[in-house]
N, C-alpha and C positions, 0 to 999 in steps of 0.2 A: 357069233357071240365072242367077245374078247375074253382072254384068259390072263390072269394076274399071277405072278410068282416073284418071290424075292430070291435072288441068286448071288453067287460070288463070281466075278469075272475072272477069266484065266490069265489076263495080262496084269503083271505086277506094277505097282506104283514105284516111284523113285526110291521110296524107303523100304522096298522089298515086300510090302504087304499087298494083299489082293482086295480090291474094292467091292463093296456090297451095293447092288443095284436093285431097283424095282423094275421088273420087265412086264410090259403089256404086249400081248400078241393078238393080232386081228387080221384076218384074211391073209395069213401066212407072212405077215410083216410084223416086226417087233420094234418097240421103242424102249430104250433103257434110260432110267432116271436115277441119277446118283443120290444115295442116301447119306453121303459124307461119312461113311463108316468103312472100316477095313480091318483085316486080320490075316493071320497065317492060314494056309489051307487046312492045317491040322486043327484049327480052332473053329472051323465051320462045318456044320452038318448039312450037307447038300440035300439029303432026302427030306429032312424036316424044315429046311430053310430057316435055320436058327444057329445061334452061337453055341458052342459046346461049353461044358463046365470049366474048361481050362482058360476061357476068356474072362477077363475082369468084368465084374458087374453083368454077367451074362443073363441073369434073371430079369433085371430091369430093362436091358437092351432087347431081349426077346419079347418082352411085353410091348415095347415100343414098336417092334417089327410087326406084331400082330395088329396093333392099332393102325399102322400105316397101310397094311394090306386090306384091312376092313374099310378104311377110308377109300382106297382105290376101287375096291369092289362096289362100294356104295355109289360112287360116281357113275359106274357103268350101269348098275341095276336101276338107278334113278332115271337115267336117260332112256333105257329100254322101257321102263314102266310108263313113260310119257309118250311112247310110240315114236321115239326119235332114234336115229342112228348116231354114232359118235366116231369121229376119226381119231387117229393117234395124236394128231396135233391138238385137237380139241380136248382130248383127255389130259394131255400134258398141261395145257393152260388151266383147266379146271383143277387138276391135282395141285399145282403150285398155289393157285388161289385158295384152294381148300386148306392146304397145309399152312399157309400164311394168314389164315382167317380173312381172306379177301373175298370169299364167296358170301355175299351178304344180301339179305332181302331188301326190296325197295322200302318196306315198312321201317326196318331198322336204320337204313341209310338216311331216310327222311328224318327220323327222330334225332339221329346224330347231327344232321345238318342244322336242325333247329337249335339243338343244344350248343353247337359251336357258335352260331349267330348270337345267342344269348350271352355266351361267355365273353365274346368280343364287344359286347355292348350294342350290337345291332338288333335291338329288341323289336323295332318296327318291322324289319325284314323277317325276324323270327316269327312274329305273329302272322305275317302274310303267308309264310310257308305252313304254319300250323293250321290256319283256316283252310288252305288249299288241300292239305293232307286229310283233314276231317271230311271234306267233300268227296275226295277221291276214294277214301276208304269206305265211306257210306255206300258209294256206287258198287264197290267190290264186296260189300257185306263183311268187311274186315278180313278178307282172305289174304294170306301171305303170298306175295308174288315176287318175282325177280325181274331185273331190268329187261331181259329178253322177252318177258311176257307182255311188256308194253309195246304192242304192235299198232300199226295204223288202224286196224279193225277195232281193237280195243278202244282207241281214242275216239273213233267214230261212234261207238256205242256209248261212251262217256258223254260225248257231245249231245247225243239224243237224250240221255238221262237228264242232263242239265236243262235242255230245252223243255222237256216235259214238266219240269219244276219251275218254269217261268223265268229262267236265266236269260238275260239279254246277251247280244253279241259281245259287248265289251266285257261283261262278267265272265263269259265263257273263255274269252281270249286271255283274261288275267289268270284263270285257273290253269289253262293249257300252258301258258308261259312259265308258270311255276314248275310244272312237270318237265318242260323242256330244259329249264335252268338246272333242275336236279339231275336230269339225264346227262347233260353236258359235264356237270361236276363229277358224276360217277365215271364217265369216260376218262376224264382228266386224271382221276385217282385210280384208274384201271379196275374199277368194279363192274364196268359195262363195256361191251364191245361196240366199236364204231360201226361195224357192218350190221348191227341190229338196230341202229338209230332210226326211230320211227318218223322223225319229223322231216326227213327228206321226202317222204310220200304224203304225210299228213301236214298240210300247209296251214300255218297260222294266219297267213295273209288273207285267207278267205273270211276271217272273222273281223273284218274292219268295222262293218256296221256303219250306221249314220249317227253322228253325235251333234248335239247343239253347239253352236259357236260359243266358246268359253271366254273370249276376250272382250273386255269392256272398251268402248271408244274413249278417246281422250276427253270428250265432253262428259261422259258418264263418270270418269275418274274425277273430273273437276267437280261434279256434283257432290261426290263423297268428300272431297277437300272442303267444300263450302258448307257442309253439314254443321249446323250450330248445335254442338253437344251440350251446351248449357241447358237446352230444353230436353236433351236425352242423355243425362250423365252416365247411365249404365252402358252406353254405347261408345264412350270415349276410348277405352282401351282397344276395342275392336276396330274403330276407325284408324287409330294410330298403327295398329299391327298391319292392317291392309296397306296403308300408304307407305309404311316403312318397307314392306316387302316389295311393293311396286317400284319405289325409287332406289332400291338396292339390287336391281336386276332380277327381281323375283325370288328373293331369299325364302327358302323353305321355312315353314312354321317351326319345325323341330330345331333348325339352326338358329332361328330368332329366339326361341325359348332358352337355348343354351348360351346365347351371346353374353359375354361379360364385358365389363368396362376395360379390361386388359386388351380386348379386341379393337378398342378405339384408340388409334394413334394419330394425334393431330387431326388432319382433315381426311383420314382414311379409315376404313373398316377392313380388318384382315381376319379371315377365319377359314377353317377347313370344313367343307360341306360333308355332313354325316353320311349322305347316301353314296357319293362317288369318291370321297376323300380328296376331291380337287381343292386346290388353294385359291382363295379369292382375295383381291385387294381392290376395294371399291372406294371411289371418291364420295365424300359426304356432300350431298346436295342440300340446298336450303331447307326443303321440307323435312328431310331426315334430321338435320341439325336441330330444328325446332322440337322434334319428337325426343331426341336425345336430351336436350336441355330440360324438357318437362320431367322426364324420369330421373335425371340427375338431381333435380331440386328436391326429390322425395327423400333423399338421404337414407335409403333402405340399407339394412345391415348386410344383405347378401351381395355377392359380386356381380349378380346378373343385371343386365340392362332393364329387362321387363319383369313385372311382378307376376311371373308364372311359376317358376321354381321357388319354393318358399324356404328351402333349407339346402345347405351345401352338400351334405353327406348322403344325398339320395342315391339309391342303387339304380342300375340301368332299368330294372323292372319297374321300380317306383317312378322313374322318369317317363317310362312308356305309358303307365297308367295316368300320370299327370297330363301328359300330352293328349291322350285320348279324351280325358274329361274336359280339358280346356278347349281343345279343338272343336269338340261337339258344341260347346257354348259359343265359340267364335263363329262357326258357320251359321248357327241359329241367329246370332246377332247380325250377321251379314245379310241374311234374308230380310231382317227388319229394316236395316239401312236401305236396302234396295226398295222396299215398300215406301219408306219415308221420302226417298229421293226420286221416286217414280221412275225407277230403272226396271225395264221389263226383263232384261237378261238375268239369268240365274247367277248368283254370286256365291262362290265358295273360296276357301283359302287359296286354292290353286289358280284361281282366276287372275290374281295379281301377276303371277309369273307369265301366263299367256298374254295378258294385257301389255306387259312390259315389252315382250317380243313383237307383238302385233303393231303396237303404236310406234316403236322404233322403225319398223319396216315402212309404215305409212309416212314417216318423216324422211324416207329415202335412205336409211342406213342399210348397208349391205348385209346380206345373210351371214357372210363370214364373220363380220364384227359382232353381230347379234349372237352367233354361235359361241364366239369367244367369251362374250359377256355372261352368257348363261352357263358356261362351263361344260358344254356338250362335247362329247368325244368325237363326233363326226357331224357333218352337215345334214345327214339324213334325219337325225333327230330334230334339228332345228326346222327343217323343211316340214316335218309333221306338225309342228306348232304353227307354221305360217301358211299351211296349205289352203285353208279357207280364205285367208286374206288375199293370197295371190289370185284366187278365183274372182274375188271382188274387184281387184285391180284390173284383171282382164275384161270383166264385164263392163267396167266403167270405160275402159279404152274402146271397146267395141261400140258402146253407145254413142261415141263421138262420130261414128260413121253416119248416124242418122241425121 
């Protein structure tokens, strides 16, 4: 068992005063932690480990020394109560984290992460982490845990918990990625230790699962272009949104929603993607120009290109709710368009982005260029978009042997 004591060192500082240290002794070895306090030897009571009355503010400082010692003893007793041992190095790290308020529960860190995302206007990501937290805390019965408690075994149990409730591979992977992102952030901010990182053993790669192809063929995109919306006027905006996204490199719906006329400069669209903060400068193709001309002729009072955001002074949270409401209708209308156009593939807002990548690849455009156009940080992400397409190309090539 470790012992804790506050002492005065016998070696004087350059100013002639003697420093006060916290000493922890375990297995006949000691570690000394400076408390950034010092005094003359006559001002220190070694027997009671406190300042004498001759030292200025001795009552306040002695009270602080008691708190420091209590904190140190709590670190040791908490570790022992959990059936674990503690080294002097571990104690020092925990002590400084404790002293600097850096020992924080996963629960609190998660809440702070969500709050930071909301403050910076990244409300979509905030909602993603909020939903993931609710799921994980339901699994834990709202128990308070620390990052070292998130072990591969705990993640295995959480995976079983999700499967028992009907979660598919993709859904499980999304929730696990949120925990991994949170853990990585905690390591970066020194709230968690790299050596406790559970995702070196618990591999997210096993949660790939099988997904339906999400890209539309060029022929099916053409069917949407040819849709006569005079017969279906309620689908006009949805048709325009989908084609606009497709012909602008798969622009995200949230970025389309926030697009203003100031982003249109001559024959280019310039904007910063909300998700990655990447800068885009896109050539306006003829189908895009037709859509822009249509909305320009409406002479709406807002600066936004599309009639989605109805007022300029919307808060980030209001924008998130507006996006959610509009996106829900948008995806519902896309299903109706698929039915009318006799397209068997499932269409959602994200299909435009996949279709853009896939159809460029079919036209012989290199993966490097597609990756650049989509703003991906590495080719691996683009390859994930194009994986099924490449399988089709290989199958077609092999069929030529017959």
